[in-house]
LUMBATOR-606228 format. One line per field, with one value per residue: y, z, x of N, C-alpha, C in turn; residue number from 1; residue in one letter. Coordinates in steps of 0.2 Angstrom, whole numbers, plus 5000, padded with zeros to 4 digits. Last residue first. Example, Ala and Ser with C-alpha at 12.3 -4.5 7.8 and 13.67 -1.06 7.14 Angstrom:
% LUMBATOR-606228
n.Y (4989; 4972)
n.Z (5035; 5039)
n.X (5064; 5066)
ca.Y (4995; 4978)
ca.Z (5036; 5039)
ca.X (5068; 5062)
c.Y (5000; 4984)
c.Z (5039; 5039)
c.X (5064; 5066)
pos (2; 1)
code (S; A)
END
This chain:
% LUMBATOR-606228
n.Y (4750; 4766; 4777; 4794; 4803; 4818; 4827; 4828; 4822; 4818; 4809; 4793; 4784; 4770; 4760; 4749; 4734; 4730; 4740; 4749; 4766; 4778; 4793; 4803; 4816; 4828; 4842; 4855; 4853; 4843; 4844; 4850; 4834; 4822; 4818; 4812; 4795; 4781; 4765; 4751; 4740; 4729; 4730; 4741; 4749; 4762; 4754; 4749; 4745; 4736; 4734; 4737; 4749; 4762; 4768; 4785; 4798; 4812; 4826; 4838; 4855; 4867; 4866; 4858; 4843; 4834; 4820; 4816; 4800; 4789; 4774; 4762; 4751; 4753; 4748; 4752; 4762; 4777; 4783; 4797; 4808; 4818; 4831; 4841; 4858; 4868; 4871; 4878; 4865; 4852; 4845; 4836; 4836; 4822; 4810; 4807; 4811; 4801; 4792; 4801; 4801; 4807; 4818; 4828; 4846; 4854; 4853; 4858; 4851; 4855; 4847; 4854; 4860; 4865; 4882; 4886; 4883; 4877; 4863; 4854; 4843; 4827; 4816; 4799; 4787; 4777; 4764; 4756; 4748; 4760; 4776; 4782; 4774; 4772; 4783; 4791; 4804; 4820; 4833; 4847)
n.Z (4670; 4672; 4665; 4665; 4664; 4660; 4666; 4668; 4680; 4694; 4703; 4700; 4713; 4719; 4732; 4737; 4747; 4760; 4767; 4758; 4756; 4743; 4734; 4722; 4711; 4701; 4690; 4689; 4674; 4663; 4650; 4642; 4639; 4651; 4663; 4678; 4682; 4692; 4693; 4692; 4695; 4696; 4691; 4681; 4679; 4689; 4701; 4713; 4715; 4715; 4706; 4716; 4729; 4729; 4716; 4712; 4703; 4694; 4684; 4673; 4675; 4678; 4695; 4702; 4706; 4721; 4729; 4745; 4754; 4768; 4777; 4779; 4781; 4774; 4763; 4764; 4756; 4752; 4735; 4728; 4716; 4705; 4694; 4680; 4684; 4692; 4705; 4711; 4717; 4718; 4733; 4744; 4758; 4770; 4775; 4779; 4783; 4792; 4782; 4767; 4750; 4743; 4729; 4716; 4719; 4724; 4734; 4748; 4758; 4770; 4781; 4784; 4799; 4807; 4813; 4831; 4844; 4852; 4853; 4844; 4838; 4835; 4831; 4825; 4824; 4824; 4815; 4811; 4814; 4807; 4808; 4820; 4831; 4829; 4834; 4848; 4850; 4845; 4852; 4850)
n.X (4471; 4465; 4452; 4448; 4432; 4425; 4412; 4398; 4395; 4405; 4410; 4417; 4423; 4432; 4436; 4449; 4450; 4449; 4441; 4435; 4437; 4433; 4433; 4426; 4431; 4426; 4430; 4433; 4443; 4443; 4439; 4449; 4457; 4457; 4460; 4457; 4458; 4462; 4471; 4470; 4456; 4447; 4434; 4425; 4414; 4421; 4431; 4442; 4458; 4469; 4479; 4493; 4493; 4490; 4480; 4479; 4471; 4477; 4474; 4480; 4474; 4468; 4462; 4454; 4446; 4446; 4443; 4439; 4441; 4441; 4441; 4433; 4446; 4461; 4470; 4486; 4492; 4483; 4484; 4492; 4488; 4498; 4496; 4504; 4507; 4504; 4492; 4482; 4474; 4470; 4463; 4453; 4444; 4445; 4443; 4460; 4473; 4477; 4481; 4486; 4492; 4506; 4507; 4514; 4510; 4501; 4486; 4477; 4464; 4452; 4441; 4425; 4417; 4403; 4402; 4401; 4399; 4408; 4404; 4405; 4416; 4419; 4432; 4432; 4427; 4412; 4407; 4391; 4380; 4369; 4371; 4366; 4369; 4383; 4388; 4381; 4379; 4383; 4372; 4363)
ca.Y (4744; 4762; 4772; 4789; 4800; 4811; 4826; 4830; 4819; 4823; 4812; 4800; 4786; 4777; 4761; 4756; 4738; 4727; 4735; 4744; 4760; 4775; 4787; 4801; 4808; 4826; 4835; 4853; 4857; 4842; 4841; 4853; 4841; 4824; 4820; 4817; 4801; 4784; 4772; 4754; 4745; 4728; 4728; 4738; 4744; 4761; 4760; 4747; 4750; 4736; 4730; 4736; 4742; 4760; 4764; 4779; 4795; 4805; 4824; 4831; 4850; 4864; 4869; 4865; 4846; 4839; 4823; 4819; 4807; 4792; 4779; 4768; 4752; 4753; 4751; 4748; 4755; 4773; 4781; 4790; 4807; 4811; 4829; 4835; 4852; 4870; 4866; 4881; 4872; 4853; 4849; 4837; 4838; 4829; 4815; 4804; 4815; 4808; 4791; 4797; 4803; 4801; 4817; 4822; 4841; 4856; 4850; 4860; 4851; 4856; 4849; 4849; 4861; 4860; 4877; 4887; 4885; 4884; 4868; 4859; 4848; 4833; 4820; 4806; 4787; 4784; 4765; 4761; 4745; 4753; 4771; 4785; 4777; 4766; 4782; 4785; 4800; 4813; 4830; 4840)
ca.Z (4673; 4670; 4670; 4662; 4668; 4657; 4666; 4662; 4674; 4690; 4705; 4697; 4710; 4716; 4727; 4736; 4741; 4756; 4771; 4762; 4757; 4750; 4735; 4729; 4713; 4708; 4691; 4692; 4680; 4670; 4655; 4643; 4638; 4644; 4659; 4674; 4681; 4689; 4694; 4696; 4691; 4697; 4698; 4682; 4675; 4684; 4698; 4710; 4714; 4721; 4705; 4709; 4727; 4730; 4722; 4711; 4710; 4695; 4691; 4674; 4675; 4672; 4691; 4703; 4701; 4716; 4725; 4739; 4752; 4762; 4775; 4781; 4780; 4780; 4762; 4767; 4754; 4757; 4741; 4729; 4723; 4706; 4701; 4683; 4680; 4685; 4701; 4710; 4717; 4714; 4727; 4741; 4751; 4767; 4776; 4778; 4778; 4795; 4787; 4774; 4755; 4746; 4736; 4719; 4716; 4718; 4733; 4741; 4756; 4762; 4780; 4781; 4793; 4806; 4809; 4824; 4841; 4850; 4859; 4842; 4843; 4832; 4836; 4825; 4827; 4823; 4820; 4810; 4812; 4811; 4803; 4814; 4830; 4828; 4827; 4845; 4855; 4842; 4850; 4850)
ca.X (4471; 4470; 4454; 4452; 4438; 4427; 4419; 4401; 4392; 4403; 4404; 4416; 4417; 4432; 4431; 4446; 4450; 4453; 4445; 4431; 4440; 4432; 4436; 4425; 4432; 4426; 4430; 4427; 4441; 4446; 4435; 4442; 4457; 4454; 4465; 4454; 4461; 4457; 4471; 4476; 4459; 4454; 4435; 4432; 4415; 4416; 4429; 4436; 4454; 4465; 4472; 4490; 4494; 4497; 4480; 4482; 4471; 4476; 4474; 4478; 4480; 4467; 4467; 4453; 4451; 4443; 4448; 4436; 4443; 4438; 4444; 4430; 4439; 4457; 4463; 4481; 4493; 4487; 4480; 4492; 4487; 4495; 4497; 4500; 4508; 4505; 4496; 4489; 4474; 4476; 4463; 4460; 4444; 4447; 4438; 4454; 4469; 4475; 4475; 4487; 4487; 4503; 4506; 4512; 4514; 4503; 4493; 4479; 4471; 4454; 4448; 4429; 4421; 4408; 4400; 4402; 4393; 4410; 4404; 4400; 4416; 4415; 4429; 4434; 4433; 4415; 4411; 4397; 4387; 4370; 4373; 4366; 4362; 4378; 4388; 4384; 4379; 4382; 4378; 4363)
c.Y (4740; 4756; 4768; 4783; 4795; 4808; 4819; 4830; 4821; 4820; 4817; 4803; 4793; 4778; 4769; 4756; 4745; 4730; 4731; 4739; 4755; 4768; 4784; 4794; 4807; 4818; 4833; 4846; 4856; 4846; 4839; 4850; 4844; 4831; 4822; 4820; 4806; 4791; 4775; 4761; 4747; 4734; 4728; 4736; 4740; 4755; 4757; 4754; 4748; 4742; 4730; 4732; 4740; 4753; 4762; 4775; 4787; 4803; 4816; 4829; 4843; 4859; 4864; 4869; 4854; 4843; 4828; 4822; 4809; 4798; 4782; 4775; 4758; 4755; 4750; 4751; 4750; 4765; 4777; 4788; 4799; 4810; 4822; 4833; 4846; 4864; 4869; 4877; 4874; 4861; 4849; 4840; 4839; 4830; 4821; 4810; 4813; 4812; 4797; 4796; 4798; 4803; 4810; 4821; 4834; 4851; 4852; 4857; 4853; 4856; 4850; 4852; 4855; 4860; 4871; 4881; 4887; 4887; 4875; 4864; 4854; 4837; 4826; 4810; 4794; 4785; 4773; 4762; 4749; 4750; 4764; 4780; 4780; 4768; 4777; 4784; 4793; 4808; 4823; 4837)
c.Z (4673; 4674; 4668; 4667; 4664; 4661; 4664; 4661; 4668; 4683; 4700; 4699; 4707; 4712; 4725; 4731; 4742; 4749; 4767; 4766; 4760; 4750; 4742; 4729; 4720; 4708; 4699; 4693; 4682; 4675; 4661; 4647; 4638; 4644; 4652; 4670; 4677; 4688; 4690; 4697; 4696; 4694; 4700; 4690; 4676; 4679; 4692; 4707; 4710; 4721; 4711; 4710; 4721; 4729; 4723; 4717; 4708; 4702; 4691; 4682; 4676; 4671; 4684; 4698; 4700; 4712; 4720; 4736; 4746; 4760; 4769; 4779; 4783; 4779; 4768; 4766; 4758; 4755; 4746; 4736; 4724; 4714; 4701; 4690; 4683; 4681; 4694; 4706; 4716; 4713; 4724; 4734; 4749; 4760; 4772; 4779; 4777; 4790; 4789; 4777; 4762; 4751; 4738; 4726; 4719; 4715; 4725; 4739; 4749; 4762; 4772; 4780; 4791; 4799; 4809; 4820; 4834; 4846; 4857; 4848; 4841; 4838; 4832; 4831; 4828; 4827; 4819; 4816; 4811; 4809; 4807; 4808; 4823; 4827; 4825; 4838; 4853; 4848; 4847; 4848)
c.X (4478; 4470; 4460; 4454; 4441; 4433; 4421; 4409; 4396; 4401; 4401; 4410; 4418; 4426; 4431; 4441; 4447; 4454; 4450; 4435; 4435; 4435; 4435; 4428; 4431; 4426; 4430; 4426; 4434; 4443; 4438; 4437; 4450; 4454; 4463; 4460; 4456; 4460; 4464; 4475; 4465; 4458; 4442; 4433; 4422; 4418; 4424; 4433; 4448; 4460; 4468; 4484; 4490; 4498; 4488; 4482; 4473; 4476; 4472; 4479; 4477; 4473; 4467; 4457; 4449; 4448; 4444; 4441; 4439; 4441; 4441; 4434; 4436; 4450; 4459; 4475; 4488; 4487; 4485; 4488; 4487; 4494; 4494; 4501; 4503; 4507; 4497; 4494; 4481; 4477; 4470; 4460; 4451; 4445; 4439; 4448; 4462; 4472; 4473; 4481; 4488; 4498; 4503; 4512; 4511; 4508; 4495; 4486; 4472; 4462; 4449; 4436; 4425; 4411; 4405; 4401; 4395; 4404; 4405; 4400; 4411; 4414; 4425; 4431; 4435; 4421; 4414; 4401; 4393; 4377; 4374; 4366; 4361; 4371; 4383; 4383; 4383; 4384; 4377; 4369)
pos (140; 139; 138; 137; 136; 135; 134; 133; 132; 131; 130; 129; 128; 127; 126; 125; 124; 123; 122; 121; 120; 119; 118; 117; 116; 115; 114; 113; 112; 111; 110; 109; 108; 107; 106; 105; 104; 103; 102; 101; 100; 99; 98; 97; 96; 95; 94; 93; 92; 91; 90; 89; 88; 87; 86; 85; 84; 83; 82; 81; 80; 79; 78; 77; 76; 75; 74; 73; 72; 71; 70; 69; 68; 67; 66; 65; 64; 63; 62; 61; 60; 59; 58; 57; 56; 55; 54; 53; 52; 51; 50; 49; 48; 47; 46; 45; 44; 43; 42; 41; 40; 39; 38; 37; 36; 35; 34; 33; 32; 31; 30; 29; 28; 27; 26; 25; 24; 23; 22; 21; 20; 19; 18; 17; 16; 15; 14; 13; 12; 11; 10; 9; 8; 7; 6; 5; 4; 3; 2; 1)
code (T; A; I; T; E; T; N; D; D; T; L; N; V; A; T; W; K; S; G; N; A; V; V; F; I; V; G; G; I; K; T; S; A; T; S; F; A; I; S; D; A; A; L; D; N; F; T; I; L; T; D; A; T; A; A; T; V; T; V; T; Q; D; A; T; V; V; V; F; Y; F; L; G; S; E; A; I; S; P; L; T; F; N; V; A; S; T; A; G; T; N; T; V; I; A; G; S; D; A; R; T; L; T; Y; D; A; T; K; S; L; V; K; L; K; I; P; G; G; G; S; T; D; V; K; G; T; F; E; A; G; P; I; I; Q; K; A; S; H; I; G; M)
END
Protein backbone atom coordinates (compact mmCIF):
# COMPACT_ATOMS: atom_id res chain seq x y z
CA UNK A 1 0.00 0.00 0.00
CA UNK A 2 1.49 3.34 -1.02
CA UNK A 3 0.89 6.81 0.31
CA UNK A 4 -1.70 8.40 -1.94
CA UNK A 5 -1.95 11.74 -0.20
CA UNK A 6 -0.42 13.11 2.97
CA UNK A 7 -3.73 14.89 3.56
CA UNK A 8 -5.35 11.46 4.02
CA UNK A 9 -2.98 10.79 6.90
CA UNK A 10 -2.78 14.25 8.50
CA UNK A 11 -5.37 16.79 7.34
CA UNK A 12 -3.64 19.87 5.97
CA UNK A 13 -0.25 18.12 5.82
CA UNK A 14 2.05 18.47 2.88
CA UNK A 15 4.27 15.52 1.97
CA UNK A 16 7.34 16.67 0.08
CA UNK A 17 9.54 13.59 0.32
CA UNK A 18 9.49 10.28 -1.47
CA UNK A 19 8.75 6.89 0.04
CA UNK A 20 9.92 4.00 -2.10
CA UNK A 21 8.48 0.68 -1.07
CA UNK A 22 8.98 -1.01 -4.44
CA UNK A 23 12.04 -2.92 -3.23
CA UNK A 24 10.09 -4.51 -0.42
CA UNK A 25 12.70 -3.45 2.14
CA UNK A 26 12.16 -1.46 5.30
CA UNK A 27 11.77 2.30 5.37
CA UNK A 28 14.90 3.73 7.00
CA UNK A 29 15.64 7.01 8.70
CA UNK A 30 18.86 8.81 7.87
CA UNK A 31 21.41 8.75 10.72
CA UNK A 32 24.11 11.43 10.85
CA UNK A 33 27.03 11.12 13.26
CA UNK A 34 28.85 14.39 13.94
CA UNK A 35 31.95 14.81 16.09
CA UNK A 36 32.24 18.59 15.68
CA UNK A 37 29.87 21.56 15.50
CA UNK A 38 27.44 21.24 12.60
CA UNK A 39 24.74 23.39 11.03
CA UNK A 40 21.69 21.30 10.20
CA UNK A 41 20.24 21.73 6.72
CA UNK A 42 16.89 21.37 5.06
CA UNK A 43 18.19 18.14 3.47
CA UNK A 44 18.90 16.76 6.97
CA UNK A 45 15.26 17.11 8.02
CA UNK A 46 13.89 13.86 9.42
CA UNK A 47 17.32 12.58 10.38
CA UNK A 48 18.53 11.18 13.65
CA UNK A 49 21.61 13.26 14.45
CA UNK A 50 24.12 11.87 16.96
CA UNK A 51 27.48 12.77 18.46
CA UNK A 52 28.84 9.23 18.06
CA UNK A 53 32.63 9.33 18.27
CA UNK A 54 32.80 12.86 19.67
CA UNK A 55 35.63 13.58 22.10
CA UNK A 56 34.43 17.09 22.98
CA UNK A 57 31.22 19.11 23.03
CA UNK A 58 29.14 19.30 19.84
CA UNK A 59 26.75 22.12 18.91
CA UNK A 60 24.00 21.56 16.34
CA UNK A 61 22.76 24.85 14.87
CA UNK A 62 19.26 24.86 13.42
CA UNK A 63 18.59 26.39 10.00
CA UNK A 64 18.01 30.15 10.20
CA UNK A 65 14.63 29.84 8.53
CA UNK A 66 12.24 27.75 10.61
CA UNK A 67 10.51 26.27 7.56
CA UNK A 68 7.29 24.67 8.74
CA UNK A 69 7.59 20.92 9.09
CA UNK A 70 11.37 20.60 9.24
CA UNK A 71 12.32 18.28 12.10
CA UNK A 72 15.31 16.52 13.66
CA UNK A 73 15.98 14.00 16.41
CA UNK A 74 19.21 14.80 18.26
CA UNK A 75 20.51 11.80 20.23
CA UNK A 76 23.46 11.87 22.65
CA UNK A 77 25.54 8.73 22.12
CA UNK A 78 28.92 9.91 23.48
CA UNK A 79 29.50 11.29 26.99
CA UNK A 80 29.98 14.85 25.74
CA UNK A 81 27.80 17.96 25.98
CA UNK A 82 25.38 18.30 23.08
CA UNK A 83 23.66 21.63 22.41
CA UNK A 84 20.94 22.49 19.90
CA UNK A 85 21.05 26.20 19.10
CA UNK A 86 18.63 28.37 17.15
CA UNK A 87 20.44 30.35 14.45
CA UNK A 88 18.28 33.34 15.34
CA UNK A 89 18.11 34.38 19.01
CA UNK A 90 14.87 33.86 20.93
CA UNK A 91 13.27 31.58 18.32
CA UNK A 92 13.37 28.30 20.26
CA UNK A 93 10.36 27.22 22.30
CA UNK A 94 11.15 24.71 25.00
CA UNK A 95 9.97 23.70 28.47
CA UNK A 96 8.70 26.82 30.24
CA UNK A 97 10.42 29.20 27.79
CA UNK A 98 8.88 30.80 24.69
CA UNK A 99 12.08 32.59 23.63
CA UNK A 100 15.07 30.34 24.29
CA UNK A 101 18.33 30.37 22.36
CA UNK A 102 19.45 26.78 22.97
CA UNK A 103 18.83 23.52 24.77
CA UNK A 104 21.61 21.18 25.88
CA UNK A 105 22.44 17.98 27.67
CA UNK A 106 25.43 19.10 29.71
CA UNK A 107 24.91 17.76 33.23
CA UNK A 108 27.44 15.11 34.22
CA UNK A 109 26.06 11.55 34.19
CA UNK A 110 22.82 12.60 32.45
CA UNK A 111 24.00 13.07 28.87
CA UNK A 112 24.12 9.64 27.21
CA UNK A 113 20.74 8.58 25.87
CA UNK A 114 19.36 12.10 25.86
CA UNK A 115 17.00 12.78 22.95
CA UNK A 116 15.81 16.18 21.78
CA UNK A 117 13.07 16.36 19.15
CA UNK A 118 13.05 19.68 17.27
CA UNK A 119 10.33 20.81 14.84
CA UNK A 120 9.67 24.11 13.04
CA UNK A 121 6.29 25.81 12.80
CA UNK A 122 7.19 28.40 10.18
CA UNK A 123 8.55 31.10 12.47
CA UNK A 124 9.96 29.31 15.52
CA UNK A 125 11.47 25.99 16.54
CA UNK A 126 10.00 23.80 19.28
CA UNK A 127 12.46 21.57 21.17
CA UNK A 128 11.23 18.74 23.39
CA UNK A 129 13.34 16.59 25.70
CA UNK A 130 12.04 13.07 25.00
CA UNK A 131 13.88 11.47 27.92
CA UNK A 132 12.67 11.64 31.51
CA UNK A 133 15.96 10.94 33.26
CA UNK A 134 18.20 13.32 31.30
CA UNK A 135 18.45 16.89 32.55
CA UNK A 136 18.37 19.58 29.89
CA UNK A 137 19.90 23.02 30.24
CA UNK A 138 18.07 25.88 28.57
CA UNK A 139 19.78 29.14 27.59
CA UNK A 140 17.80 32.31 26.97
